[in-house]
All heavy atoms as a GROMACS GRO file, in nm:
protein
  615
    1MET      N    1   9.179  -8.306   8.916
    1MET     CA    2   9.260  -8.207   8.980
    1MET      C    3   9.177  -8.117   9.070
    1MET      O    4   9.224  -8.075   9.173
    1MET     CB    5   9.335  -8.125   8.872
    1MET     CG    6   9.442  -8.040   8.927
    1MET     SD    7   9.565  -8.139   9.014
    1MET     CE    8   9.711  -8.056   8.967
    2LEU      N    9   9.054  -8.086   9.028
    2LEU     CA   10   8.966  -8.003   9.111
    2LEU      C   11   8.941  -8.069   9.244
    2LEU      O   12   8.938  -8.002   9.348
    2LEU     CB   13   8.836  -7.975   9.039
    2LEU     CG   14   8.737  -7.883   9.110
    2LEU    CD1   15   8.802  -7.749   9.143
    2LEU    CD2   16   8.613  -7.861   9.028
    3ASP      N   17   8.926  -8.201   9.246
    3ASP     CA   18   8.906  -8.276   9.371
    3ASP      C   19   9.027  -8.257   9.464
    3ASP      O   20   9.011  -8.242   9.587
    3ASP     CB   21   8.882  -8.424   9.346
    3ASP     CG   22   8.747  -8.450   9.284
    3ASP    OD1   23   8.656  -8.366   9.297
    3ASP    OD2   24   8.732  -8.557   9.221
    4LEU      N   25   9.148  -8.260   9.408
    4LEU     CA   26   9.268  -8.241   9.488
    4LEU      C   27   9.270  -8.100   9.549
    4LEU      O   28   9.300  -8.085   9.668
    4LEU     CB   29   9.393  -8.265   9.404
    4LEU     CG   30   9.527  -8.242   9.474
    4LEU    CD1   31   9.540  -8.331   9.595
    4LEU    CD2   32   9.642  -8.262   9.377
    5ILE      N   33   9.235  -8.001   9.473
    5ILE     CA   34   9.232  -7.865   9.521
    5ILE      C   35   9.130  -7.847   9.633
    5ILE      O   36   9.157  -7.787   9.736
    5ILE     CB   37   9.206  -7.764   9.404
    5ILE    CG1   38   9.324  -7.764   9.309
    5ILE    CG2   39   9.177  -7.624   9.460
    5ILE    CD1   40   9.296  -7.693   9.178
    6LYS      N   41   9.015  -7.908   9.615
    6LYS     CA   42   8.909  -7.902   9.720
    6LYS      C   43   8.956  -7.970   9.845
    6LYS      O   44   8.932  -7.923   9.957
    6LYS     CB   45   8.780  -7.963   9.669
    6LYS     CG   46   8.709  -7.877   9.566
    6LYS     CD   47   8.582  -7.946   9.518
    6LYS     CE   48   8.509  -7.860   9.416
    6LYS     NZ   49   8.386  -7.924   9.368
    7LEU      N   50   9.025  -8.085   9.833
    7LEU     CA   51   9.078  -8.154   9.948
    7LEU      C   52   9.183  -8.069  10.020
    7LEU      O   53   9.183  -8.061  10.143
    7LEU     CB   54   9.139  -8.291   9.907
    7LEU     CG   55   9.206  -8.372  10.017
    7LEU    CD1   56   9.111  -8.404  10.132
    7LEU    CD2   57   9.269  -8.496   9.962
    8GLU      N   58   9.273  -8.008   9.942
    8GLU     CA   59   9.373  -7.920  10.002
    8GLU      C   60   9.308  -7.806  10.077
    8GLU      O   61   9.351  -7.772  10.189
    8GLU     CB   62   9.467  -7.868   9.895
    8GLU     CG   63   9.561  -7.970   9.839
    8GLU     CD   64   9.642  -7.920   9.719
    8GLU    OE1   65   9.619  -7.804   9.674
    8GLU    OE2   66   9.726  -7.995   9.671
    9GLN      N   67   9.205  -7.746  10.020
    9GLN     CA   68   9.135  -7.635  10.087
    9GLN      C   69   9.074  -7.682  10.220
    9GLN      O   70   9.081  -7.611  10.320
    9GLN     CB   71   9.025  -7.578   9.996
    9GLN     CG   72   9.080  -7.502   9.879
    9GLN     CD   73   8.973  -7.459   9.782
    9GLN    OE1   74   8.869  -7.525   9.766
    9GLN    NE2   75   8.997  -7.348   9.713
   10LYS      N   76   9.015  -7.802  10.221
   10LYS     CA   77   8.956  -7.856  10.343
   10LYS      C   78   9.064  -7.883  10.447
   10LYS      O   79   9.047  -7.852  10.567
   10LYS     CB   80   8.880  -7.982  10.311
   10LYS     CG   81   8.823  -8.056  10.433
   10LYS     CD   82   8.674  -8.073  10.422
   10LYS     CE   83   8.622  -8.152  10.540
   10LYS     NZ   84   8.573  -8.067  10.645
   11LEU      N   85   9.174  -7.942  10.404
   11LEU     CA   86   9.284  -7.968  10.497
   11LEU      C   87   9.340  -7.838  10.558
   11LEU      O   88   9.365  -7.832  10.677
   11LEU     CB   89   9.398  -8.045  10.425
   11LEU     CG   90   9.370  -8.190  10.391
   11LEU    CD1   91   9.476  -8.244  10.298
   11LEU    CD2   92   9.362  -8.273  10.518
   12VAL      N   93   9.360  -7.738  10.474
   12VAL     CA   94   9.412  -7.611  10.522
   12VAL      C   95   9.316  -7.546  10.621
   12VAL      O   96   9.357  -7.499  10.729
   12VAL     CB   97   9.442  -7.515  10.402
   12VAL    CG1   98   9.468  -7.374  10.451
   12VAL    CG2   99   9.558  -7.568  10.322
   13ALA      N  100   9.188  -7.545  10.590
   13ALA     CA  101   9.090  -7.486  10.681
   13ALA      C  102   9.090  -7.562  10.815
   13ALA      O  103   9.081  -7.498  10.923
   13ALA     CB  104   8.949  -7.492  10.616
   14THR      N  105   9.102  -7.692  10.809
   14THR     CA  106   9.104  -7.772  10.932
   14THR      C  107   9.232  -7.745  11.012
   14THR      O  108   9.227  -7.735  11.135
   14THR     CB  109   9.090  -7.923  10.899
   14THR    OG1  110   8.971  -7.942  10.824
   14THR    CG2  111   9.086  -8.008  11.026
   15LEU      N  112   9.346  -7.729  10.943
   15LEU     CA  113   9.470  -7.697  11.016
   15LEU      C  114   9.459  -7.564  11.087
   15LEU      O  115   9.502  -7.550  11.202
   15LEU     CB  116   9.587  -7.694  10.919
   15LEU     CG  117   9.637  -7.829  10.868
   15LEU    CD1  118   9.737  -7.812  10.755
   15LEU    CD2  119   9.699  -7.908  10.982
   16TYR      N  120   9.399  -7.463  11.021
   16TYR     CA  121   9.380  -7.334  11.083
   16TYR      C  122   9.289  -7.347  11.207
   16TYR      O  123   9.312  -7.286  11.311
   16TYR     CB  124   9.317  -7.233  10.986
   16TYR     CG  125   9.420  -7.160  10.906
   16TYR    CD1  126   9.447  -7.199  10.774
   16TYR    CD2  127   9.488  -7.050  10.956
   16TYR    CE1  128   9.541  -7.130  10.697
   16TYR    CE2  129   9.583  -6.982  10.880
   16TYR     CZ  130   9.608  -7.025  10.750
   16TYR     OH  131   9.700  -6.957  10.676
   17GLU      N  132   9.186  -7.425  11.195
   17GLU     CA  133   9.090  -7.441  11.304
   17GLU      C  134   9.145  -7.519  11.422
   17GLU      O  135   9.130  -7.480  11.536
   17GLU     CB  136   8.965  -7.513  11.248
   17GLU     CG  137   8.854  -7.534  11.351
   17GLU     CD  138   8.738  -7.611  11.294
   17GLU    OE1  139   8.711  -7.599  11.172
   17GLU    OE2  140   8.678  -7.686  11.370
   18VAL      N  141   9.211  -7.629  11.395
   18VAL     CA  142   9.255  -7.720  11.501
   18VAL      C  143   9.385  -7.679  11.565
   18VAL      O  144   9.401  -7.685  11.688
   18VAL     CB  145   9.264  -7.864  11.447
   18VAL    CG1  146   9.323  -7.959  11.548
   18VAL    CG2  147   9.129  -7.915  11.400
   19PHE      N  148   9.482  -7.632  11.483
   19PHE     CA  149   9.617  -7.605  11.535
   19PHE      C  150   9.651  -7.457  11.546
   19PHE      O  151   9.762  -7.423  11.584
   19PHE     CB  152   9.720  -7.676  11.452
   19PHE     CG  153   9.711  -7.824  11.456
   19PHE    CD1  154   9.686  -7.898  11.342
   19PHE    CD2  155   9.728  -7.893  11.576
   19PHE    CE1  156   9.680  -8.036  11.345
   19PHE    CE2  157   9.719  -8.031  11.581
   19PHE     CZ  158   9.694  -8.102  11.465
   20ASP      N  159   9.562  -7.368  11.508
   20ASP     CA  160   9.589  -7.224  11.514
   20ASP      C  161   9.720  -7.187  11.446
   20ASP      O  162   9.806  -7.121  11.503
   20ASP     CB  163   9.587  -7.177  11.661
   20ASP     CG  164   9.579  -7.026  11.674
   20ASP    OD1  165   9.523  -6.961  11.586
   20ASP    OD2  166   9.634  -6.972  11.771
   21VAL      N  167   9.738  -7.238  11.322
   21VAL     CA  168   9.860  -7.214  11.248
   21VAL      C  169   9.869  -7.072  11.196
   21VAL      O  170   9.766  -7.001  11.186
   21VAL     CB  171   9.873  -7.314  11.129
   21VAL    CG1  172   9.878  -7.456  11.182
   21VAL    CG2  173   9.762  -7.297  11.029
   22ASP      N  174   9.989  -7.027  11.164
   22ASP     CA  175  10.009  -6.895  11.104
   22ASP      C  176  10.003  -6.899  10.952
   22ASP      O  177   9.994  -6.797  10.885
   22ASP     CB  178  10.145  -6.838  11.148
   22ASP     CG  179  10.148  -6.814  11.298
   22ASP    OD1  180  10.053  -6.756  11.351
   22ASP    OD2  181  10.249  -6.854  11.361
   23GLY      N  182  10.013  -7.019  10.896
   23GLY     CA  183  10.008  -7.037  10.752
   23GLY      C  184  10.025  -7.182  10.716
   23GLY      O  185  10.044  -7.267  10.804
   24VAL      N  186  10.014  -7.212  10.590
   24VAL     CA  187  10.033  -7.348  10.542
   24VAL      C  188  10.113  -7.344  10.413
   24VAL      O  189  10.089  -7.262  10.325
   24VAL     CB  190   9.895  -7.414  10.514
   24VAL    CG1  191   9.912  -7.556  10.453
   24VAL    CG2  192   9.812  -7.423  10.641
   25THR      N  193  10.211  -7.431  10.402
   25THR     CA  194  10.289  -7.446  10.280
   25THR      C  195  10.246  -7.576  10.211
   25THR      O  196  10.238  -7.678  10.276
   25THR     CB  197  10.440  -7.451  10.310
   25THR    OG1  198  10.481  -7.327  10.365
   25THR    CG2  199  10.522  -7.480  10.185
   26ILE      N  200  10.212  -7.564  10.082
   26ILE     CA  201  10.173  -7.682  10.003
   26ILE      C  202  10.280  -7.702   9.897
   26ILE      O  203  10.309  -7.612   9.817
   26ILE     CB  204  10.035  -7.664   9.940
   26ILE    CG1  205   9.929  -7.650  10.050
   26ILE    CG2  206  10.003  -7.780   9.848
   26ILE    CD1  207   9.789  -7.623   9.998
   27VAL      N  208  10.339  -7.821   9.898
   27VAL     CA  209  10.443  -7.854   9.802
   27VAL      C  210  10.400  -7.978   9.724
   27VAL      O  211  10.362  -8.079   9.782
   27VAL     CB  212  10.577  -7.885   9.874
   27VAL    CG1  213  10.686  -7.919   9.775
   27VAL    CG2  214  10.619  -7.770   9.964
   28GLU      N  215  10.405  -7.971   9.595
   28GLU     CA  216  10.369  -8.079   9.507
   28GLU      C  217  10.493  -8.131   9.437
   28GLU      O  218  10.567  -8.056   9.377
   28GLU     CB  219  10.266  -8.032   9.403
   28GLU     CG  220  10.220  -8.140   9.310
   28GLU     CD  221  10.118  -8.085   9.212
   28GLU    OE1  222  10.009  -8.045   9.253
   28GLU    OE2  223  10.152  -8.082   9.092
   29ASN      N  224  10.518  -8.262   9.447
   29ASN     CA  225  10.632  -8.325   9.381
   29ASN      C  226  10.581  -8.416   9.270
   29ASN      O  227  10.489  -8.493   9.292
   29ASN     CB  228  10.716  -8.407   9.480
   29ASN     CG  229  10.778  -8.320   9.586
   29ASN    OD1  230  10.825  -8.211   9.556
   29ASN    ND2  231  10.780  -8.365   9.709
   30ASN      N  232  10.644  -8.407   9.152
   30ASN     CA  233  10.608  -8.494   9.041
   30ASN      C  234  10.724  -8.504   8.943
   30ASN      O  235  10.825  -8.438   8.958
   30ASN     CB  236  10.480  -8.444   8.974
   30ASN     CG  237  10.497  -8.305   8.920
   30ASN    OD1  238  10.597  -8.270   8.862
   30ASN    ND2  239  10.394  -8.222   8.939
   31GLY      N  240  10.707  -8.584   8.842
   31GLY     CA  241  10.805  -8.595   8.737
   31GLY      C  242  10.923  -8.684   8.768
   31GLY      O  243  10.922  -8.764   8.863
   32SER      N  244  11.031  -8.670   8.691
   32SER     CA  245  11.148  -8.760   8.703
   32SER      C  246  11.225  -8.742   8.831
   32SER      O  247  11.312  -8.822   8.863
   32SER     CB  248  11.238  -8.740   8.582
   32SER     OG  249  11.285  -8.607   8.576
   33ILE      N  250  11.200  -8.634   8.904
   33ILE     CA  251  11.270  -8.612   9.031
   33ILE      C  252  11.218  -8.706   9.141
   33ILE      O  253  11.281  -8.723   9.245
   33ILE     CB  254  11.258  -8.464   9.073
   33ILE    CG1  255  11.365  -8.428   9.172
   33ILE    CG2  256  11.120  -8.433   9.131
   33ILE    CD1  257  11.385  -8.281   9.192
   34MET      N  258  11.107  -8.769   9.115
   34MET     CA  259  11.043  -8.860   9.213
   34MET      C  260  11.101  -8.999   9.207
   34MET      O  261  11.166  -9.037   9.111
   34MET     CB  262  10.891  -8.867   9.189
   34MET     CG  263  10.818  -8.734   9.205
   34MET     SD  264  10.836  -8.671   9.372
   34MET     CE  265  10.777  -8.809   9.463
   35ASP      N  266  11.074  -9.078   9.311
   35ASP     CA  267  11.112  -9.216   9.312
   35ASP      C  268  11.038  -9.293   9.202
   35ASP      O  269  10.926  -9.257   9.167
   35ASP     CB  270  11.078  -9.283   9.448
   35ASP     CG  271  11.159  -9.223   9.562
   35ASP    OD1  272  11.272  -9.179   9.538
   35ASP    OD2  273  11.108  -9.221   9.676
   36LYS      N  274  11.100  -9.397   9.150
   36LYS     CA  275  11.039  -9.478   9.045
   36LYS      C  276  10.900  -9.529   9.091
   36LYS      O  277  10.887  -9.580   9.201
   36LYS     CB  278  11.125  -9.596   9.008
   36LYS     CG  279  11.077  -9.675   8.893
   36LYS     CD  280  11.176  -9.786   8.858
   36LYS     CE  281  11.122  -9.867   8.744
   36LYS     NZ  282  11.214  -9.973   8.704
   37GLY      N  283  10.800  -9.513   9.008
   37GLY     CA  284  10.667  -9.560   9.040
   37GLY      C  285  10.579  -9.458   9.112
   37GLY      O  286  10.460  -9.478   9.129
   38THR      N  287  10.638  -9.345   9.155
   38THR     CA  288  10.559  -9.243   9.220
   38THR      C  289  10.526  -9.136   9.118
   38THR      O  290  10.616  -9.078   9.056
   38THR     CB  291  10.642  -9.178   9.336
   38THR    OG1  292  10.681  -9.282   9.425
   38THR    CG2  293  10.559  -9.074   9.408
   39HIS      N  294  10.402  -9.106   9.100
   39HIS     CA  295  10.359  -9.011   8.996
   39HIS      C  296  10.346  -8.869   9.052
   39HIS      O  297  10.378  -8.773   8.991
   39HIS     CB  298  10.230  -9.053   8.930
   39HIS     CG  299  10.238  -9.188   8.868
   39HIS    ND1  300  10.302  -9.207   8.747
   39HIS    CD2  301  10.196  -9.307   8.908
   39HIS    CE1  302  10.298  -9.336   8.717
   39HIS    NE2  303  10.232  -9.398   8.812
   40LEU      N  304  10.288  -8.861   9.170
   40LEU     CA  305  10.261  -8.727   9.231
   40LEU      C  306  10.232  -8.746   9.378
   40LEU      O  307  10.171  -8.844   9.420
   40LEU     CB  308  10.136  -8.664   9.164
   40LEU     CG  309  10.076  -8.547   9.238
   40LEU    CD1  310  10.134  -8.420   9.182
   40LEU    CD2  311   9.925  -8.546   9.226
   41HIS      N  312  10.284  -8.655   9.457
   41HIS     CA  313  10.236  -8.648   9.595
   41HIS      C  314  10.246  -8.507   9.643
   41HIS      O  315  10.318  -8.423   9.588
   41HIS     CB  316  10.311  -8.745   9.688
   41HIS     CG  317  10.450  -8.711   9.723
   41HIS    ND1  318  10.558  -8.762   9.658
   41HIS    CD2  319  10.498  -8.628   9.817
   41HIS    CE1  320  10.669  -8.715   9.713
   41HIS    NE2  321  10.635  -8.633   9.810
   42VAL      N  322  10.165  -8.476   9.743
   42VAL     CA  323  10.152  -8.340   9.794
   42VAL      C  324  10.181  -8.338   9.942
   42VAL      O  325  10.134  -8.422  10.017
   42VAL     CB  326  10.008  -8.287   9.769
   42VAL    CG1  327   9.991  -8.148   9.825
   42VAL    CG2  328   9.975  -8.290   9.620
   43HIS      N  329  10.266  -8.241   9.983
   43HIS     CA  330  10.289  -8.216  10.125
   43HIS      C  331  10.202  -8.098  10.167
   43HIS      O  332  10.205  -7.992  10.105
   43HIS     CB  333  10.436  -8.180  10.149
   43HIS     CG  334  10.533  -8.284  10.109
   43HIS    ND1  335  10.580  -8.377  10.198
   43HIS    CD2  336  10.590  -8.310   9.992
   43HIS    CE1  337  10.665  -8.456  10.138
   43HIS    NE2  338  10.674  -8.420  10.009
   44VAL      N  339  10.127  -8.113  10.272
   44VAL     CA  340  10.053  -8.001  10.332
   44VAL      C  341  10.116  -7.980  10.469
   44VAL      O  342  10.100  -8.061  10.558
   44VAL     CB  343   9.902  -8.039  10.345
   44VAL    CG1  344   9.825  -7.922  10.406
   44VAL    CG2  345   9.842  -8.072  10.208
   45ILE      N  346  10.190  -7.869  10.481
   45ILE     CA  347  10.276  -7.846  10.598
   45ILE      C  348  10.220  -7.730  10.681
   45ILE      O  349  10.219  -7.615  10.635
   45ILE     CB  350  10.418  -7.812  10.553
   45ILE    CG1  351  10.470  -7.922  10.458
   45ILE    CG2  352  10.510  -7.794  10.675
   45ILE    CD1  353  10.596  -7.885  10.382
   46PRO      N  354  10.174  -7.760  10.804
   46PRO     CA  355  10.131  -7.649  10.890
   46PRO      C  356  10.252  -7.563  10.927
   46PRO      O  357  10.360  -7.615  10.954
   46PRO     CB  358  10.073  -7.720  11.013
   46PRO     CG  359  10.125  -7.860  11.005
   46PRO     CD  360  10.164  -7.889  10.869
   47ARG      N  361  10.234  -7.431  10.925
   47ARG     CA  362  10.344  -7.338  10.949
   47ARG      C  363  10.316  -7.246  11.065
   47ARG      O  364  10.203  -7.207  11.090
   47ARG     CB  365  10.367  -7.253  10.822
   47ARG     CG  366  10.401  -7.334  10.697
   47ARG     CD  367  10.539  -7.399  10.709
   47ARG     NE  368  10.636  -7.303  10.752
   47ARG     CZ  369  10.685  -7.204  10.676
   47ARG    NH1  370  10.653  -7.193  10.551
   47ARG    NH2  371  10.773  -7.119  10.728
   48PHE      N  372  10.425  -7.209  11.134
   48PHE     CA  373  10.419  -7.120  11.248
   48PHE      C  374  10.530  -7.017  11.230
   48PHE      O  375  10.636  -7.048  11.174
   48PHE     CB  376  10.436  -7.194  11.379
   48PHE     CG  377  10.330  -7.301  11.400
   48PHE    CD1  378  10.352  -7.429  11.353
   48PHE    CD2  379  10.210  -7.269  11.461
   48PHE    CE1  380  10.253  -7.527  11.368
   48PHE    CE2  381  10.111  -7.366  11.477
   48PHE     CZ  382  10.133  -7.494  11.431
   49LEU      N  383  10.508  -6.893  11.274
   49LEU     CA  384  10.605  -6.784  11.252
   49LEU      C  385  10.745  -6.823  11.302
   49LEU      O  386  10.845  -6.784  11.242
   49LEU     CB  387  10.558  -6.657  11.320
   49LEU     CG  388  10.433  -6.592  11.258
   49LEU    CD1  389  10.387  -6.472  11.341
   49LEU    CD2  390  10.465  -6.548  11.115
   50SER      N  391  10.755  -6.899  11.407
   50SER     CA  392  10.886  -6.931  11.467
   50SER      C  393  10.934  -7.072  11.427
   50SER      O  394  11.025  -7.126  11.491
   50SER     CB  395  10.876  -6.922  11.618
   50SER     OG  396  10.781  -7.014  11.667
   51ASP      N  397  10.881  -7.131  11.320
   51ASP     CA  398  10.917  -7.270  11.290
   51ASP      C  399  11.051  -7.287  11.222
   51ASP      O  400  11.104  -7.398  11.213
   51ASP     CB  401  10.807  -7.341  11.211
   51ASP     CG  402  10.781  -7.284  11.072
   51ASP    OD1  403  10.866  -7.205  11.020
   51ASP    OD2  404  10.678  -7.316  11.014
   52GLY      N  405  11.112  -7.181  11.172
   52GLY     CA  406  11.244  -7.191  11.109
   52GLY      C  407  11.243  -7.269  10.978
   52GLY      O  408  11.347  -7.317  10.935
   53PHE      N  409  11.127  -7.280  10.916
   53PHE     CA  410  11.112  -7.363  10.796
   53PHE      C  411  11.211  -7.328  10.688
   53PHE      O  412  11.269  -7.415  10.624
   53PHE     CB  413  10.968  -7.347  10.745
   53PHE     CG  414  10.935  -7.436  10.627
   53PHE    CD1  415  10.901  -7.566  10.645
   53PHE    CD2  416  10.939  -7.384  10.498
   53PHE    CE1  417  10.870  -7.649  10.537
   53PHE    CE2  418  10.911  -7.466  10.388
   53PHE     CZ  419  10.875  -7.598  10.409
   54TRP      N  420  11.235  -7.200  10.664
   54TRP     CA  421  11.322  -7.159  10.555
   54TRP      C  422  11.466  -7.145  10.595
   54TRP      O  423  11.555  -7.117  10.514
   54TRP     CB  424  11.274  -7.028  10.494
   54TRP     CG  425  11.137  -7.040  10.435
   54TRP    CD1  426  11.022  -6.985  10.482
   54TRP    CD2  427  11.101  -7.110  10.316
   54TRP    NE1  428  10.915  -7.021  10.402
   54TRP    CE2  429  10.962  -7.098  10.300
   54TRP    CE3  430  11.172  -7.187  10.224
   54TRP    CZ2  431  10.892  -7.156  10.196
   54TRP    CZ3  432  11.102  -7.246  10.119
   54TRP    CH2  433  10.963  -7.229  10.107
   55ASP      N  434  11.498  -7.161  10.723
   55ASP     CA  435  11.633  -7.137  10.772
   55ASP      C  436  11.741  -7.228  10.711
   55ASP      O  437  11.855  -7.190  10.697
   55ASP     CB  438  11.639  -7.152  10.925
   55ASP     CG  439  11.558  -7.044  10.995
   55ASP    OD1  440  11.514  -6.948  10.929
   55ASP    OD2  441  11.536  -7.057  11.116
   56ASN      N  442  11.704  -7.351  10.678
   56ASN     CA  443  11.802  -7.446  10.627
   56ASN      C  444  11.780  -7.485  10.482
   56ASN      O  445  11.826  -7.588  10.437
   56ASN     CB  446  11.800  -7.573  10.715
   56ASN     CG  447  11.840  -7.544  10.859
   56ASN    OD1  448  11.940  -7.478  10.880
   56ASN    ND2  449  11.759  -7.589  10.953
   57GLN      N  450  11.712  -7.403  10.408
   57GLN     CA  451  11.683  -7.432  10.267
   57GLN      C  452  11.792  -7.372  10.180
   57GLN      O  453  11.817  -7.252  10.186
   57GLN     CB  454  11.546  -7.374  10.228
   57GLN     CG  455  11.430  -7.422  10.309
   57GLN     CD  456  11.404  -7.569  10.291
   57GLN    OE1  457  11.415  -7.623  10.183
   57GLN    NE2  458  11.371  -7.635  10.402
   58THR      N  459  11.859  -7.456  10.101
   58THR     CA  460  11.956  -7.408  10.006
   58THR      C  461  11.928  -7.474   9.872
   58THR      O  462  11.897  -7.594   9.866
   58THR     CB  463  12.100  -7.439  10.049
   58THR    OG1  464  12.114  -7.582  10.069
   58THR    CG2  465  12.138  -7.368  10.177
   59LEU      N  466  11.939  -7.399   9.767
   59LEU     CA  467  11.917  -7.451   9.631
   59LEU      C  468  12.039  -7.413   9.544
   59LEU      O  469  12.095  -7.306   9.560
   59LEU     CB  470  11.791  -7.394   9.570
   59LEU     CG  471  11.659  -7.427   9.641
   59LEU    CD1  472  11.547  -7.345   9.580
   59LEU    CD2  473  11.630  -7.573   9.630
   60MET      N  474  12.071  -7.498   9.453
   60MET     CA  475  12.174  -7.470   9.355
   60MET      C  476  12.111  -7.384   9.246
   60MET      O  477  12.004  -7.421   9.195
   60MET     CB  478  12.232  -7.599   9.297
   60MET     CG  479  12.301  -7.686   9.399
   60MET     SD  480  12.440  -7.608   9.482
   60MET     CE  481  12.552  -7.584   9.347
   61PRO      N  482  12.176  -7.275   9.208
   61PRO     CA  483  12.118  -7.192   9.100
   61PRO      C  484  12.123  -7.264   8.965
   61PRO      O  485  12.217  -7.340   8.937
   61PRO     CB  486  12.206  -7.068   9.104
   61PRO     CG  487  12.332  -7.107   9.168
   61PRO     CD  488  12.299  -7.222   9.261
   62HIS      N  489  12.021  -7.243   8.885
   62HIS     CA  490  12.013  -7.298   8.750
   62HIS      C  491  11.970  -7.188   8.654
   62HIS      O  492  11.885  -7.104   8.689
   62HIS     CB  493  11.910  -7.411   8.742
   62HIS     CG  494  11.950  -7.533   8.818
   62HIS    ND1  495  12.029  -7.628   8.763
   62HIS    CD2  496  11.924  -7.572   8.946
   62HIS    CE1  497  12.050  -7.726   8.852
   62HIS    NE2  498  11.987  -7.693   8.963
   63GLU      N  499  12.031  -7.185   8.540
   63GLU     CA  500  11.994  -7.087   8.438
   63GLU      C  501  11.866  -7.133   8.369
   63GLU      O  502  11.857  -7.250   8.327
   63GLU     CB  503  12.107  -7.072   8.335
   63GLU     CG  504  12.233  -7.011   8.390
   63GLU     CD  505  12.215  -6.865   8.435
   63GLU    OE1  506  12.138  -6.792   8.368
   63GLU    OE2  507  12.276  -6.829   8.536
   64ASN      N  508  11.769  -7.047   8.358
   64ASN     CA  509  11.644  -7.078   8.291
   64ASN      C  510  11.611  -6.966   8.193
   64ASN      O  511  11.639  -6.849   8.220
   64ASN     CB  512  11.530  -7.094   8.392
   64ASN     CG  513  11.550  -7.212   8.481
   64ASN    OD1  514  11.554  -7.326   8.431
   64ASN    ND2  515  11.563  -7.190   8.610
   65ASP      N  516  11.550  -7.000   8.083
   65ASP     CA  517  11.515  -6.903   7.982
   65ASP      C  518  11.376  -6.845   8.016
   65ASP      O  519  11.274  -6.894   7.974
   65ASP     CB  520  11.510  -6.972   7.844
   65ASP     CG  521  11.494  -6.870   7.732
   65ASP    OD1  522  11.456  -6.755   7.758
   65ASP    OD2  523  11.525  -6.909   7.617
   66VAL      N  524  11.375  -6.740   8.095
   66VAL     CA  525  11.253  -6.677   8.142
   66VAL      C  526  11.179  -6.618   8.025
   66VAL      O  527  11.055  -6.617   8.021
   66VAL     CB  528  11.284  -6.573   8.252
   66VAL    CG1  529  11.155  -6.502   8.297
   66VAL    CG2  530  11.352  -6.638   8.371
   67LYS      N  531  11.250  -6.564   7.926
   67LYS     CA  532  11.186  -6.507   7.809
   67LYS      C  533  11.104  -6.614   7.735
   67LYS      O  534  10.990  -6.590   7.696
   67LYS     CB  535  11.288  -6.445   7.715
   67LYS     CG  536  11.227  -6.377   7.596
   67LYS     CD  537  11.335  -6.312   7.509
   67LYS     CE  538  11.271  -6.251   7.386
   67LYS     NZ  539  11.369  -6.196   7.294
   68LEU      N  540  11.161  -6.733   7.716
   68LEU     CA  541  11.089  -6.842   7.650
   68LEU      C  542  10.968  -6.883   7.732
   68LEU      O  543  10.858  -6.905   7.675
   68LEU     CB  544  11.182  -6.961   7.632
   68LEU     CG  545  11.118  -7.088   7.571
   68LEU    CD1  546  11.061  -7.059   7.434
   68LEU    CD2  547  11.217  -7.204   7.566
   69LEU      N  548  10.981  -6.893   7.864
   69LEU     CA  549  10.870  -6.926   7.952
   69LEU      C  550  10.757  -6.824   7.934
   69LEU      O  551  10.640  -6.859   7.919
   69LEU     CB  552  10.916  -6.934   8.097
   69LEU     CG  553  10.805  -6.953   8.202
   69LEU    CD1  554  10.735  -7.087   8.180
   69LEU    CD2  555  10.862  -6.941   8.340
   70THR      N  556  10.791  -6.699   7.937
   70THR     CA  557  10.693  -6.589   7.922
   70THR      C  558  10.620  -6.602   7.788
   70THR      O  559  10.498  -6.592   7.781
   70THR     CB  560  10.762  -6.452   7.933
   70THR    OG1  561  10.825  -6.444   8.060
   70THR    CG2  562  10.661  -6.338   7.921
   71GLU      N  563  10.697  -6.625   7.680
   71GLU     CA  564  10.634  -6.639   7.549
   71GLU      C  565  10.537  -6.754   7.545
   71GLU      O  566  10.425  -6.743   7.492
   71GLU     CB  567  10.743  -6.657   7.441
   71GLU     CG  568  10.826  -6.534   7.415
   71GLU     CD  569  10.946  -6.563   7.325
   71GLU    OE1  570  10.961  -6.676   7.274
   71GLU    OE2  571  11.027  -6.469   7.306
   72LYS      N  572  10.574  -6.869   7.602
   72LYS     CA  573  10.489  -6.988   7.601
   72LYS      C  574  10.360  -6.960   7.682
   72LYS      O  575  10.251  -7.001   7.641
   72LYS     CB  576  10.563  -7.107   7.662
   72LYS     CG  577  10.673  -7.160   7.577
   72LYS     CD  578  10.617  -7.236   7.460
   72LYS     CE  579  10.729  -7.303   7.383
   72LYS     NZ  580  10.681  -7.378   7.269
   73LEU      N  581  10.375  -6.895   7.797
   73LEU     CA  582  10.257  -6.862   7.879
   73LEU      C  583  10.163  -6.767   7.808
   73LEU      O  584  10.040  -6.781   7.813
   73LEU     CB  585  10.299  -6.810   8.014
   73LEU     CG  586  10.368  -6.907   8.106
   73LEU    CD1  587  10.424  -6.837   8.229
   73LEU    CD2  588  10.271  -7.018   8.148
   74LEU      N  589  10.222  -6.670   7.740
   74LEU     CA  590  10.137  -6.570   7.672
   74LEU      C  591  10.067  -6.627   7.548
   74LEU      O  592   9.962  -6.578   7.507
   74LEU     CB  593  10.221  -6.449   7.633
   74LEU     CG  594  10.269  -6.363   7.750
   74LEU    CD1  595  10.364  -6.252   7.703
   74LEU    CD2  596  10.150  -6.304   7.826
   75THR      N  597  10.125  -6.732   7.491
   75THR     CA  598  10.065  -6.791   7.368
   75THR      C  599   9.977  -6.910   7.403
   75THR      O  600   9.926  -6.978   7.313
   75THR     CB  601  10.172  -6.833   7.266
   75THR    OG1  602  10.259  -6.931   7.328
   75THR    CG2  603  10.251  -6.716   7.218
   76GLY      N  604   9.956  -6.936   7.531
   76GLY     CA  605   9.869  -7.044   7.572
   76GLY      C  606   9.931  -7.182   7.563
   76GLY      O  607   9.860  -7.283   7.559
   77LEU      N  608  10.061  -7.187   7.564
   77LEU     CA  609  10.138  -7.314   7.558
   77LEU      C  610  10.098  -7.387   7.433
   77LEU      O  611  10.131  -7.485   7.392
   77LEU     CB  612  10.116  -7.397   7.683
   77LEU     CG  613  10.155  -7.331   7.812
   77LEU    CD1  614  10.106  -7.414   7.930
   77LEU    CD2  615  10.306  -7.317   7.823
   0.00000   0.00000   0.00000
C-alpha cells in the first residue's frame, strides 16, 4: 500500500508541474461495487477551478450508524 501512496504522490506532483492544475481528486474503488474480477483501481483526476466536476454529482442518501463507526475507530477496530 505504501508503494501505491508513493506512486500517487509522484503522479500528483507531475500533474501540478506539467498541467498547472488547481487540485487533484483521487478516488479508489474496491469491493462488491466493482466489476467481477476487479479488486481495486484508483482514479487520479486533474482538477481545475472551472471544470464543473461536482456540478452533476448526485447520491442517494443512506442511513449509517455513525455512533457505531466512531466506537469502532476509537477502539482500534
